[in-house]
ROROKOL-210821 format. One record per residue (C-alpha): residue in three letters; x, y, z. Coordinates in nm, 3 decimals. Example, Ala and Ser with C-alpha at 12.3 -4.5 7.8 and 13.67 -1.06 7.14 Angstrom:
! ROROKOL-210821
aa/east/north/up
ala/1.230/-0.450/0.780
ser/1.367/-0.106/0.714
! end
This chain:
! ROROKOL-210821
aa/east/north/up
met/-7.120/-17.310/4.025
ile/-7.549/-17.324/4.117
ala/-7.619/-17.027/4.406
ile/-7.900/-16.975/4.565
thr/-8.080/-16.693/4.729
leu/-8.315/-16.647/4.989
glu/-8.463/-16.376/5.122
ala/-8.755/-16.344/5.424
val/-8.891/-16.069/5.641
leu/-8.875/-16.168/6.024
asn/-9.164/-15.996/6.216
phe/-9.129/-15.925/6.578
lys/-9.339/-15.805/6.806
tyr/-9.248/-15.712/7.105
ser/-9.281/-15.528/7.536
gly/-9.206/-15.489/7.864
gly/-9.172/-15.311/8.172
pro/-9.457/-15.042/8.254
gly/-9.533/-15.058/7.890
his/-9.628/-15.404/7.884
val/-9.877/-15.332/8.183
asp/-10.041/-15.082/7.996
gly/-10.095/-15.244/7.633
tyr/-9.784/-15.097/7.422
tyr/-9.572/-15.299/7.201
arg/-9.296/-15.265/6.949
asn/-9.329/-15.402/6.622
leu/-8.986/-15.494/6.449
ser/-8.979/-15.600/6.086
leu/-8.616/-15.712/5.981
gly/-8.489/-15.821/5.607
leu/-8.298/-16.108/5.584
his/-8.099/-16.252/5.239
val/-7.890/-16.511/5.251
asp/-7.660/-16.641/4.931
val/-7.612/-17.013/4.963
glu/-7.356/-17.120/4.786
pro/-7.188/-17.484/4.728
ser/-6.903/-17.575/4.931
val/-6.752/-17.743/4.623
phe/-6.812/-17.712/4.300
phe/-6.629/-17.864/3.929
thr/-6.417/-17.589/3.751
arg/-6.334/-17.841/3.448
val/-6.406/-18.149/3.348
ser/-6.304/-18.356/3.056
thr/-6.244/-18.721/3.002
leu/-5.981/-18.994/2.885
pro/-6.043/-19.315/2.751
ala/-5.980/-19.615/2.958
thr/-5.853/-19.983/2.893
ser/-6.185/-20.104/2.800
thr/-6.418/-19.932/2.572
arg/-6.723/-19.974/2.769
gln/-6.563/-19.726/3.026
cys/-6.374/-19.399/3.041
his/-6.210/-19.158/3.329
leu/-6.449/-18.888/3.422
leu/-6.158/-18.621/3.499
leu/-6.323/-18.378/3.779
asp/-6.130/-18.053/3.925
val/-6.311/-17.989/4.259
phe/-6.248/-17.683/4.405
asn/-6.304/-17.667/4.755
ser/-6.472/-17.308/4.854
thr/-6.537/-17.350/5.232
glu/-6.241/-17.260/5.471
his/-6.242/-17.570/5.636
glu/-6.070/-17.924/5.500
leu/-6.331/-18.120/5.352
thr/-6.298/-18.466/5.216
ile/-6.455/-18.618/4.865
ser/-6.555/-18.922/4.748
ala/-6.716/-19.076/4.449
lys/-6.832/-19.448/4.340
ser/-6.523/-19.649/4.452
asn/-6.252/-19.414/4.463
glu/-6.015/-19.302/4.756
asp/-6.085/-19.027/4.920
leu/-5.943/-18.674/4.827
ile/-5.867/-18.470/5.080
leu/-5.835/-18.081/5.006
his/-5.752/-17.770/5.216
ala/-5.979/-17.448/5.271
gly/-5.943/-17.310/4.881
glu/-5.755/-17.539/4.714
cys/-5.838/-17.700/4.389
gln/-5.747/-18.096/4.296
arg/-5.804/-18.323/3.995
met/-6.009/-18.615/4.074
ala/-6.048/-18.925/3.816
ile/-6.334/-19.206/3.842
gln/-6.340/-19.459/3.628
val/-6.692/-19.489/3.503
asp/-6.895/-19.754/3.318
lys/-7.037/-19.559/2.997
phe/-7.374/-19.481/2.984
asn/-7.640/-19.602/2.768
phe/-7.864/-19.295/2.760
glu/-8.114/-19.450/2.478
thr/-8.277/-19.657/2.789
leu/-8.375/-19.326/2.979
pro/-8.734/-19.367/2.996
thr/-8.882/-19.066/2.781
ser/-9.150/-18.882/2.964
ser/-9.461/-18.810/2.796
lys/-9.436/-18.405/2.883
met/-9.110/-18.474/2.619
leu/-9.319/-18.652/2.365
cys/-9.536/-18.314/2.343
thr/-9.276/-18.058/2.336
glu/-9.264/-17.887/2.013
asn/-9.012/-17.694/2.108
leu/-8.676/-17.868/2.014
lys/-8.459/-17.640/2.236
gln/-8.693/-17.736/2.553
met/-8.642/-18.117/2.473
glu/-8.295/-18.104/2.433
glu/-8.215/-17.941/2.789
glu/-8.505/-18.154/2.916
arg/-8.284/-18.469/2.794
arg/-7.962/-18.337/2.932
his/-8.107/-18.275/3.253
ala/-8.248/-18.668/3.260
gln/-7.880/-18.765/3.160
ala/-7.692/-18.571/3.446
ala/-7.906/-18.724/3.703
glu/-7.824/-19.057/3.560
ile/-7.501/-18.976/3.569
asn/-7.513/-18.822/3.927
asn/-7.694/-19.150/4.033
lys/-7.430/-19.346/3.954
leu/-7.120/-19.146/4.030
asn/-7.274/-19.099/4.437
ile/-7.020/-18.799/4.450
cys/-7.039/-18.698/4.823
trp/-6.807/-18.438/5.036
lys/-6.805/-18.432/5.433
ile/-6.626/-18.155/5.648
pro/-6.497/-18.333/5.985
ser/-6.446/-18.039/6.154
leu/-6.810/-17.888/6.162
asn/-6.984/-18.256/6.112
arg/-7.133/-18.154/5.789
glu/-7.171/-18.342/5.460
gly/-7.325/-18.325/5.143
glu/-7.356/-18.431/4.761
ala/-7.199/-18.258/4.476
ser/-7.379/-18.254/4.149
val/-7.207/-18.261/3.764
glu/-7.564/-18.111/3.639
gly/-7.449/-17.799/3.438
val/-7.110/-17.896/3.392
leu/-7.100/-18.149/3.156
asn/-7.069/-18.034/2.827
gln/-7.172/-18.204/2.482
leu/-6.842/-18.333/2.442
val/-6.783/-18.480/2.743
gln/-7.170/-18.653/2.772
glu/-7.078/-18.816/2.373
his/-6.783/-18.968/2.584
leu/-6.980/-19.063/2.866
gln/-7.224/-19.242/2.610
leu/-7.190/-19.616/2.469
ala/-7.128/-19.646/2.077
pro/-7.500/-19.709/1.954
leu/-7.413/-20.071/1.778
gln/-7.593/-20.147/1.461
trp/-7.680/-20.496/1.395
gly/-7.787/-20.569/1.009
glu/-7.650/-20.858/0.746
tyr/-7.416/-20.753/0.481
! end
């Protein structure tokens, strides 16, 4: 779950009545602190094999953190309706990914820090998975909608299960 904190200072200058005529005014500074939290987040992620070796089922436990009923959908799956504060499992059949075809940035090639390179690779893989899954949510009562991301919740094992097995051709 990724929460974003926004902070700002609002400055107001106002005046009125006889003070306004004489050129007097007041300044008011108001500090503002807003924590923006996701409407939905994934509490657990796992995979199950599918009937084809080129596919698998991605299992997501989806939590509705709003006070409203919302609908969540992904790819060609049926919509899942979540009530306020409810958590349900969503199964998405996905084609496995060939992460070897992801472009390697020149920034990654120049990186000497192996940990940073691995983190950038994971980020690129998560972005690719997000693009294919296209998980969206809607809150009809507020006429609001958005996207849900699996970035940051996919562990190494899940990413390995989502990856196509590498083929090795050779003469025997």
